N, C-alpha and C positions, 0 to 999 in steps of 0.2 A: 505810551509804551504798552499799556494794557491792551489798547485796541489793536496794536500791531500783532500781538500773539493770540488774540481772541479767535480770529477767523481760522488760522491753522489748527488751533487746539479743538475748535468746534468741528472742523472737517475730520480730524483724527478720531474724535469721539464718535461721530456718525459712522465712519468707516468701521471702527471697532465694534459698534453696536450692530452693524449690518453683516459682519463677518459670519456669525452662526447661520444666518439665513442663506448667505451665499454658499456656505458649505453644504447646506441642505439641497439647494438647487443643483449644484455640481454633482452631488451624490446621486440624486434621482436621475439626472441625465445619464451618468455613466452606467448605473445599474440597469435602467430601462434599456439602454442600447445593448449591453452585454447579454441580458436575458432574451431580448428579441432576436439576437443573432444565434445564441447557443441553445435556447429553450423556447422556441417561438410558440409552443402550444400552451404555455403557462399564462394564466390570467393575473395581471398586476393591478392592485388597487392602492393608490398612494394618498396619504393625508400629510401634507407638509406644513410644518409650523416654523416659528422663529428658532426655537432651541431644540425642537424634536420633530422627527418625522415618523410616520407609521406606514408599514408596508404589509399588505396581505397578498399571499400567493396561493393560487388554487389551480390544481391540475389533477384530474381523474380522482384518485383516492388519497390525495395529499392536500393538506392545508397548512400554511405557515403564517404566523403572525410575528412581525419583527418590529421592534421599536429602536430607533436610532437617535442618539443624543449628539447634537452638534457641538464641537469644541468642549468636551468634558474637561473639568478642572482637576479631578482627582481620580487617577493620575491624568496629567494633561495629554491631550491628543486631538486628532481630527474628529474621530468618531468613537462612540461606545455603543455596543449592541447588546440587546437582550430580547429573548423571544422564545417561541415554542413551535414545534412541528408535530402535527398529528397525522398519522398514517392509518388508514382503515385496514389494509391487508398487505402484509401481516400487521395486526394491530400494534401500534407503538406510539409513544409520546416522547419527544426529545426536547429537553430544555437547552436553550442556546445562550451563550454569552460571548462577547468578543470586543476587540478594540483595534483601532488603527492609530499608531503613535505619530508624533510630529516628524520623526525621522524616516517614516515609511515602514517601520516594523509593525507587523500585524499578528493577531492571535484570534482564533476561533475555537470555542469549546462546546461540546455537546455531551449531554448525559441522559441516560434513561434507566429506569428501574429494571427492565427486562426486555428482551427481544427474542422472538422465536421465528426462525426461518423454516418453513415447511419443506419437507424432503420429498422423496428420500434422497439422502439421509436428512434427519432433522437437526438443525443447529439451534441450541438453546443457550443464549447468553444471559448472565446475571450481572446487573450493574455495568453494562457496557458504557464506554466513554470514548469520545473523539477529541483530539487536540491537533489543531493545525497552526503552525507558526512559520514565520519567515520574514524576509526583507524583500520588498518589491523588486523583481527583476534579478535577484541574486540567489537566495536560498529558500527552499521550501521543505518543511518537515511535517510529516503526518504521523500521528501516533494513535493506534486503536488499542483500548484496554478492555478487559473483562475479568471480573473477580473469579468467575467460573465459566467454563464453556463445555457443554455436553453435546457430543456428536454421536447420534445413534440411529439405527434403522430397525425395522421389524424382523430382520433376519438374524439378529443377535450380535451384530457388530457394534462396537462402542469405543469411543475415546472420551474419558472423563478428565478434563484438564482444569488447572487452577492457575491464577496469576498470569493470564495470557496477555502478552504485549507484542504488538506488531508495529514496527517503526520503518518509515520510508523517508529518506533524506535525499534531496536533489540539489546539487550545487552547479552554478554556471558563472564563469567570470568573463565579463565583457564579450558576450556573443561567442565565446569559445565552446569547446566540447563540454558535455555534461558529465558529472560524476554522480553516481547513484549508489546509495548504501541501503541495504535491506536487512533488517534485524527482526528475529522472531524469538521470543522467550516464552516458555510455558513449562508446566510441571504436571506430569501424569500422576494420577492418584497413587499415593504411597511410594513414589519414586523421587529421586533427586532431579534437579533442574535439567531441562533440555533447551537448547538454543541453536539458532542458525544466524550466522553473520556473513553476508554476501556483499561484496563491493564490485561495482563495474566502473572502470575509469576510461576516459577517452571516448564517450558516447557521442557520435556526431548526431546533431538534432535531426537533420533531414533524413539520414539513414535510419534513425530510430523510428521516425514516423512511417517511413516506407516499410520497415519490418513489421510494425504493429498492423498496418493496413494489409500487408501480405498474409500475415497469420489470420487476421479476421476473414479475409477472402477464403483462405484454406478451410476454415471451420465451417463455411457455408456450402462447400461442395461435397458431392457424393464420393465416398472412398472408392478408388478403382476407376473412376470416370476420367475422360480426357481433361475435363475442367479441373479435376483434383490434381492430376499430374502437372498441368500447367501452373496451378497455384503452388505446388511444391517447388517448381523451378523459380517462381517469383520469390518464395521465402528464402531459397538458397542464394539468389541474387542479392536480396536485401541484406542477408547476413554477411555476404562478401563485402558489401559496402561498409558495414560496421567494422569488419576486420581491416579493410584498407585504411579506415580512419584512425586505427590505433587502439582498438578495444582491448582491454585487459580485464580478466575476471579473477577475483581473489575470494577464496572460501576460508574464513578465519573466525571461529571454526564451526563445524557441525558437531553438536554434542547431544547425545541421546541418553537420558536417565543418568547422566553423570558418569556413564561407563564406556560408551562408544564416542571416540573423539577423532575427527577427520579434518585435516587441513588440505588446501589445494590452491593451485594457481594455473591459469590457462591464458594463452594468447593465440589467436587464430594463426594457423600455419605451423604451430608447434604442438607436440604431444602434451596432454594435460599432465601436471605434476600433482600427485595426490599421495599423502602419507597419513598413517594413523591406523586405527583399528579398535577392537573391543570384542566382547563375547557375541557370537552369532545368535544366542538366545534373545538378546535385546533387539537385534536387528529383526529377528523373526516376529517378535511381539508387535513392533511398529508396522512392519510390512504387511502382516496378516490383517491388522485393523484397517490400514489404508486400502489394501486390495479389496477387502470385503465391502467397505463403505463406498468405494468408488464404483465397483462393478455390481453391487447389490447381490453378492453371493451369500449363501448360508455361511455361518461362522466356521463350521468344520471344513467346508470347501475352501474358504479363504485361507485357513491355516495350511491346508494341503497345497494350495497354489503357492503360498509363500515359501514352503519347504522346497518345492520344486525349483523355484527361482533361485533360492540361496544355494541349492545343490549345483545348479548350472554355473553360478558365479564361482563357487568353490572349485569345480572341475576346471573351468577355464583359467582361473587365476593360478592354480597350481601348475597347469600345463605351460602357461606363458611366463611364469616366474615372478609375477607381481603380487602373489599372495603367499604368505607363510602362516602355518598353524603352530602356535606356541601355547601348549596346554589347552585351556578352554577359550583361548582368544585367537582371533584372526588379526594378522598384521598386513597392511597393504602398503605397497610402495610402487607408485607409477611414475615414469615408465619402468618396467622391470629390466633386469640385466640383459642387455643385448636385444631388447624388444621395444618397439616404439610405443607400446601400450595399445589398449583397445580403442577403436574409433569412438 
């Protein structure tokens, strides 16, 4: 009786003992193929063992050292990851951790003490962090955090922000259309919270790829040229594909300094529906900073440009009936009475 069970138990023990090494072999094969296809310039150096593998990536001014544990026990999963990425320009070091669970749930975290992106304008992050989670083939969530973010240029334009969080979530069910949610939370120095919540439902995958490619081509053409006009037509055609696939856009809400609040809904072929409002002084502060930083204008010129743009919006909104002035606040309701709303 003992001999009858000895062989199967021995085979099972050998298979169990070999499983971590098999996970390492499969991981190396998949990662090597993926990197060769999507990042062929990178140099890969592998050291594979029974319970652990080590991967070094080198490309230009980047070097990454990653250690992979096969079949970790606490918590149980297929892989656990830790490592670091060093970048020469802009100088940065990112510490990495991650895991792939037995059910296909994955997680990747990255943290750094500071990150400075040279400008103009210059973006200075303090304690930035990255978190990527999801289920293979179903959901992907990306979160970027920074305890402080300072955006400034030499012309005197500046946005000093705290508790900045950018979130992107993509969902897809059984090869159907994509649902995308974009969230942004931040606080301007001395002010209440600002945030943006934007949802896009019914995104056709092929139409989305075509739109991204068309916009990329448009950005590489010279404004006013025949190629630029042709690229514009390609963008419009790609957007029409998204519309035909059932795209819907929901803004819920846009909040600035806790004072301006705007909600909206739009479907292609229909006028946008936008309601909300707040003090124009808050709009002016944000618009002046954005216009100045984006265009490299002197701060006083950026404020003047913002005033001109808000004056034009005020004039048009009052003429078309979708803007009302109530004391120190603007109230917006699109489409206005008897008017399809601005394009």
